[in-house]
C-alpha positions in Angstrom: 0.0 0.2 0.1 2.9 2.3 0.7 4.3 1.9 -2.5 1.1 2.9 -4.2 1.1 5.9 -2.2 4.7 6.7 -3.1 4.1 6.2 -6.8 0.9 8.4 -6.7 3.2 11.1 -5.0 5.7 10.7 -7.7 3.0 11.2 -10.5 1.6 14.3 -8.9 4.9 15.7 -8.5 5.7 15.1 -12.0 2.3 16.7 -13.1 3.2 19.9 -11.5 6.6 20.1 -13.0 4.8 19.3 -16.3 2.4 22.4 -15.7 5.8 24.3 -15.0 7.4 23.3 -18.3 4.3 23.8 -20.2 3.9 27.3 -18.7 7.3 27.8 -20.3 6.4 27.1 -23.4 3.8 30.1 -23.7 7.0 32.3 -23.2 9.3 30.4 -25.8 6.7 30.1 -28.5 6.0 33.5 -28.0 9.6 34.5 -28.7 9.9 31.6 -31.5 6.4 32.7 -33.0 8.1 36.4 -34.1 11.1 34.6 -36.3 9.5 31.4 -37.4 5.9 30.4 -39.4 3.8 27.8 -37.2 4.9 25.2 -39.4 8.5 25.6 -39.6 8.8 26.6 -35.7 6.8 23.4 -34.7 8.8 21.5 -37.2 12.0 22.2 -35.6 10.6 21.7 -32.3 9.6 18.1 -32.7 12.7 17.5 -34.6 14.7 18.8 -31.9 12.1 16.4 -29.3 12.8 13.2 -31.7 16.7 13.2 -31.4 15.8 12.3 -27.9 12.4 10.3 -28.0 13.1 7.6 -30.9 16.5 6.2 -29.1 14.7 6.2 -25.8 11.6 4.5 -27.1 13.8 2.2 -29.4 15.8 1.3 -26.1 12.7 0.6 -24.2 10.9 -1.5 -27.0 13.0 -3.0 -30.1 9.5 -3.5 -31.8 8.8 0.3 -31.8 8.1 0.4 -35.5 6.3 -2.8 -35.5 2.8 -1.2 -35.8 -0.5 -3.1 -36.0 -2.7 -1.8 -38.5 -5.7 -1.2 -36.0 -3.3 0.9 -33.9 -2.4 3.1 -36.8 -5.6 5.3 -37.1 -5.3 6.5 -33.3 -1.3 7.0 -33.6 -2.1 9.2 -36.6 -4.9 11.0 -34.7 -2.4 11.8 -31.9 0.0 13.3 -34.1 -2.6 15.3 -35.9 -4.5 16.8 -32.8 -1.5 17.1 -30.4 1.4 17.8 -32.6 0.0 19.1 -35.8 -3.3 21.0 -35.1 -2.3 22.1 -31.8 1.2 23.7 -32.7 -0.6 25.3 -35.5 -3.0 27.1 -33.5 -0.3 27.6 -30.7 2.0 29.6 -33.1 -0.3 31.6 -34.5 -2.1 32.7 -31.4 1.1 33.6 -29.7 2.1 35.5 -32.5 -0.2 38.0 -32.2 -1.3 38.3 -28.6 0.4 38.2 -25.0 1.8 35.1 -24.0 -0.3 35.6 -20.4 -3.8 36.2 -22.3 -3.0 33.0 -24.7 -2.5 31.0 -21.3 -5.6 32.1 -20.0 -7.6 30.8 -23.2 -5.9 27.6 -23.3 -6.9 27.1 -19.5 -10.2 25.4 -21.1 -8.4 22.2 -21.6 -10.1 20.3 -18.8 -13.6 21.7 -19.5 -13.1 20.2 -23.3 -11.8 17.0 -21.7 -15.0 16.7 -19.6 -17.2 17.5 -22.2 -15.4 14.8 -24.5 -15.4 12.4 -21.8 -19.1 12.8 -21.7 -20.0 12.1 -25.0 -17.3 9.3 -25.4 -17.4 7.9 -22.1 -20.9 8.8 -21.3 -19.6 10.8 -18.1 -22.4 12.4 -16.3 -22.5 16.3 -16.4 -23.9 17.5 -13.2 -25.2 21.1 -12.3 -22.2 21.7 -10.5 -19.8 21.2 -13.6 -22.5 23.1 -15.7 -21.9 26.0 -13.2 -18.2 26.1 -13.8 -18.5 25.8 -17.2 -20.7 29.0 -17.5 -18.1 30.8 -15.0 -15.3 29.7 -17.3 -17.1 30.9 -20.1 -17.5 34.5 -18.5 -14.0 34.4 -17.6 -12.8 33.8 -21.1 -15.4 36.8 -22.4 -13.9 39.2 -20.4 -10.2 38.2 -21.2 -11.1 38.2 -24.9 -13.3 41.5 -24.7 -10.4 43.2 -22.8 -12.9 44.0 -20.1 -15.4 45.6 -22.3 -17.9 42.7 -22.6 -20.1 44.9 -24.7 -17.8 45.4 -27.2 -17.0 41.8 -27.6 -16.8 41.3 -31.4 -15.0 44.7 -31.9 -12.0 43.7 -29.3 -11.9 40.2 -30.9 -8.6 39.5 -32.6 -7.6 36.5 -34.8 -5.0 35.3 -32.1 -7.7 35.0 -29.6 -9.7 32.6 -32.2 -6.1 30.5 -32.7 -5.8 30.2 -29.0 -9.3 28.8 -28.6 -8.3 25.9 -31.0 -5.8 24.7 -28.4 -8.0 23.3 -25.7 -10.2 21.7 -28.1 -7.2 19.7 -30.2 -5.8 19.0 -26.8 -8.6 17.4 -25.6 -8.7 15.1 -28.9 -5.0 14.3 -27.7 -5.8 13.5 -24.3 -9.0 11.3 -25.1 -7.2 9.5 -27.8 -4.4 8.7 -25.7 -6.4 6.4 -23.2 -6.9 3.6 -25.7 -3.3 4.1 -27.2 -1.6 3.5 -23.7 -3.4 0.0 -23.2 -1.1 -1.2 -25.9 1.8 0.9 -25.5 3.9 2.9 -23.1 3.7 6.8 -22.4 7.4 7.0 -24.1 6.5 5.1 -27.2 3.2 6.9 -27.8 4.9 10.4 -27.2 7.4 9.2 -29.9 4.9 8.1 -32.4 2.6 11.0 -31.6 5.7 13.5 -32.5 7.1 11.6 -35.6 3.6 11.2 -37.3 3.1 14.7 -36.4 6.4 15.8 -37.6 5.6 14.7 -41.0 2.5 16.3 -41.3 4.1 19.5 -40.0 7.0 19.2 -42.6 4.4 19.0 -45.5 3.1 22.3 -44.7 6.2 24.0 -43.8 7.6 24.0 -47.4 5.1 27.0 -48.1 6.8 28.8 -45.5 10.1 31.1 -45.8 12.9 30.3 -43.7 14.7 33.2 -42.0 18.2 34.0 -42.8 19.3 35.9 -39.5 18.1 33.8 -36.6 18.7 35.2 -32.5 20.1 33.1 -30.2 17.4 33.6 -28.1 15.1 31.9 -30.6 17.1 28.8 -30.9 17.1 28.7 -27.1 13.3 29.0 -27.2 13.0 26.0 -29.6 15.7 23.8 -27.9 13.4 24.3 -24.7 10.0 23.5 -26.5 11.8 20.4 -28.2 13.6 18.8 -25.0 11.7 20.2 -22.0 8.4 21.1 -23.2 8.1 17.9 -25.4 10.2 15.1 -24.2 9.8 15.5 -20.7 6.4 17.0 -20.3 4.7 14.6 -22.9 6.0 11.7 -21.7 5.2 12.7 -17.9 1.9 13.7 -19.2 0.7 10.3 -20.6 2.5 8.5 -17.6 -0.1 10.6 -15.5 -3.1 9.5 -17.9 -1.8 5.8 -17.6 -1.8 6.1 -13.8 -4.4 8.2 -12.6 -6.7 8.6 -16.0 -7.2 11.3 -18.4 -10.0 13.4 -16.3 -7.7 13.8 -13.2 -4.6 14.3 -15.1 -6.4 17.0 -16.8 -7.0 18.8 -13.5 -3.6 19.7 -13.2 -3.2 21.7 -16.4 -5.0 24.4 -14.3 -1.9 25.4 -13.0 -0.4 25.8 -16.4 -2.1 29.6 -16.9 -1.0 30.4 -13.5 2.7 29.6 -14.2 2.6 31.1 -17.6 1.1 34.2 -16.5 3.6 34.6 -13.7 6.6 33.9 -16.2 5.3 36.1 -18.8 5.4 38.9 -16.3 9.1 37.8 -15.0 10.6 37.0 -18.3 8.7 39.0 -21.0 8.0 41.8 -18.5 4.2 41.8 -20.0 1.6 44.3 -18.3 -1.3 42.1 -17.1 -4.3 44.4 -17.1 -7.0 43.9 -14.4 -9.5 42.3 -16.9 -6.6 39.6 -17.2 -6.7 39.1 -13.8 -10.2 39.1 -13.2 -11.4 37.1 -16.1 -8.5 34.7 -15.6 -9.7 34.2 -11.8 -13.0 33.2 -13.4 -11.7 30.8 -15.8 -9.3 28.8 -13.2 -12.2 29.1 -10.7 -14.8 27.6 -13.3 -12.4 25.0 -14.2 -11.8 24.0 -10.5 -15.5 23.9 -10.0 -15.5 21.5 -12.9 -13.0 19.0 -11.8 -13.5 19.0 -8.1 -14.3 15.5 -7.0 -17.6 15.0 -4.8 
């Protein structure tokens, strides 16, 4: 029994660190997106990640590339949703809006996971969860409208809409990971998702121009995205799904916007307005209400 509790504590610590690492990805992507297009920037990120992921996954399982036909659709779905689509929305959104605001919009991850769990696994949505969803959506409206709710459409930016694509695609990635992890390890699933997603990204990156002069900080940001934000964080995130399930794992992502806002203020010196704090509090409060256990 003690070993089970120890294993759970280690999993919880890893998931908190994952949230810290992912909070940093908003900063790194904000920096990289000013130089690279979304497909090119993400392609470099996952090329760096696979340098480490593939040897690690191969060492763990020499039959890494022995994939059954019935497994291939789900592995491709992982690559499309969590790598290709998510990073397109992520880079496009953070190219135009501050990292702190983008993080608060992406904080809807657990709510999207909960809604998909209700559809796919028939999880019951209680009045408490409905209340939490409404509160979170109110917070999103305040953040997007810059505090002027009556002028919502006039204050809406394209970057806001791109960032709203992140929780949708990440929820698909999270839900697709549950059946995949019945037959493979978190490391192998992350490697396959990154590989299939990278192929998709490379196909579309050919239409983007590659910049000539690339500042050193951009390479540091991409290295962080590839090694810390992908190799370490993705494997630990899927380890959490395998150990405690997708819904409980998704609860930890409530911490991502908190870390992201703090880091954006410290590193990027972003000015966080009152509506960001207030709207963000509603978003996180609503999410906590949705994900709180009875």
